[in-house]
C-alpha positions in Angstrom: -25.9 3.1 54.3 -27.8 3.5 50.7 -26.7 7.0 50.5 -23.3 6.2 50.9 -22.7 3.9 48.4 -24.6 6.4 45.7 -22.2 9.1 46.8 -19.0 6.6 46.3 -20.8 6.0 42.7 -21.2 9.3 41.8 -17.7 10.3 42.8 -15.8 7.9 40.9 -14.3 9.7 37.8 -15.7 9.2 34.4 -12.8 9.8 32.3 -11.8 6.7 30.3 -8.3 5.5 30.6 -6.0 6.6 28.2 -5.4 4.1 25.5 -2.4 2.3 24.6 0.0 4.2 22.2 -0.2 3.1 18.8 2.6 0.8 17.5 5.5 2.7 15.9 4.8 3.4 12.1 5.9 5.8 9.3 9.4 5.6 9.7 11.7 7.2 7.2 15.4 6.6 6.0 17.5 8.5 3.4 19.1 6.8 0.9 21.1 7.9 -2.2 20.9 4.5 -3.8 18.7 4.1 -6.8 15.0 2.5 -6.1 15.7 -0.3 -8.0 19.0 -1.2 -6.3 17.0 -1.0 -2.8 14.1 -2.9 -3.9 16.5 -5.7 -5.1 18.3 -5.6 -1.9 15.3 -5.9 0.0 12.9 -8.3 -2.0 16.3 -10.8 -1.5 16.9 -10.2 2.1 12.7 -9.9 3.2 12.3 -12.9 1.4 13.6 -14.8 4.2 10.6 -13.1 6.6 7.7 -13.6 4.3 6.2 -13.4 0.6 7.1 -10.0 -1.0 4.9 -8.4 -3.7 5.9 -5.3 -5.4 3.9 -2.6 -7.2 4.7 0.7 -8.9 2.0 3.3 -8.4 3.8 5.9 -9.9 7.1 6.1 -12.0 9.2 7.3 -9.8 7.9 4.9 -6.6 7.5 1.3 -5.8 5.8 -0.1 -3.1 7.0 -3.5 -1.5 4.1 -6.0 1.1 5.6 -8.6 3.1 3.4 -11.1 3.8 2.7 -14.5 4.7 4.5 -13.6 8.3 2.8 -14.7 11.7 3.5 -10.8 13.1 1.3 -9.6 10.3 1.9 -7.9 6.9 4.4 -4.8 6.8 4.7 -2.0 4.1 7.6 -0.2 2.8 7.1 2.8 0.3 10.6 3.4 -2.0 10.8 6.8 -3.7 13.8 8.7 -5.3 15.5 9.5 -1.9 13.9 7.9 0.6 12.6 4.2 2.1 9.3 4.7 4.5 7.7 2.1 6.2 4.3 2.8 6.8 3.6 -0.4 9.4 4.8 -1.4 12.3 8.1 -3.4 11.8 8.3 -7.4 11.8 11.1 -8.1 14.3 14.5 -8.1 12.8 13.4 -5.8 9.7 14.7 -2.4 10.7 18.3 -3.7 10.6 17.6 -5.7 7.6 16.3 -2.1 5.8 19.0 -0.3 7.3 21.5 -2.6 5.4 19.9 -2.2 2.1 19.9 1.8 2.0 
């Protein structure tokens, strides 16, 4: 009987279960609007979702951080022709972003 138990243990698949898929991030949108126009719209609309902080790491780019939301922070990079969300979306923000671009 103990041999049967040992053989069962040896026959068990030792491969780890597949990990859960990561949340969707890195979504990009194309825009023809200026960075200033997109930033103004997003700052206004997203302020209802959380506190907005902005930084300008380069002359032609801006990074917006939405914080203070129970779902966690959200980072949005604004470029000359693109808007990229580099983290997961906070509920309802995808539509806000689409409306501003």
